[in-house]
Steps between C-alpha positions, in 0.01 A plus 500: 500500500660511155690193379879521476703372206562162668127463575412606146743252345368219720138588416574527128691170492236307697182644347365657183430836667658670196520286187768583247743666738868418484641406841876497465742294704839567654650849475268584206209489747627825652588682177346843445319377188342197675119509511503423873630801692562543878126525578326509163447325169517676164251401231554562130294624209310222325265680263458862397160626394410839356166661592297558184676230293235286334528127432702363332741797501821465705436625851131403498348277768555192281845593368744630764817673392850404610617860506384857462645848533276688739501873417438756775132498599430162337372188679535126466352205683753245622461138606777323684689205356479325836172386654408526867331217687464629855384267778245616764776612740719704265444847353717745309544869433615610156658821374727604213871450556709815536657439157151545350349774719815716487445533125156655552294186453186501712337165568134471589344219700791271592406556866442201717459141388243312708551147631348262246589715196587285199637612166725764352487851639372770268514875532518823304822697460507867402807686384495816711861577411634734234674230293392185319512181708550159340301206636635158403382149577702346786602841644430545872179689557367434853653420838299285742544492875342185644357480850368212708162541671471411868208273406391389150218705346162348582407523132788600275453656157474161326224393743315824425478429130861513387477851361817604322574823322462469128658677207169558323354689797809720522497570124138611505567782749 
């Protein structure tokens, strides 16, 4: 079962499931631009990396960019500003928000987020549209739906070695 906005807010306020997220109060909590939506949480761009950029050039693995214009057919690797810290009984499914995908931006590997995942999310975006697309730090880039497991994972991702996706591995593809 996916978590509703009230369950998400309670979880976010009581734990560090997503560090760096803004949980608004009062009427602002239900504003369209709030990061917590009716059954999802929007994460923002933290760093932008360009495949083929060599250190110390902007966009390299050691020097993320804050913005880039992505021409049709071009790719970038994105890390999120927020960091996940999922407990053994909570997972998530990520996908690009409609405001991103409707512009022709294809996102690879957001997929599911296993219980025990810790760190920022990272994934590749490809401009499959016919027009340039601007990526800017702090813009929304991925929507997460969180779900509660019936029983905690016997050995969550952290217990299996804490593997997280890394920018360097995505840049070397």
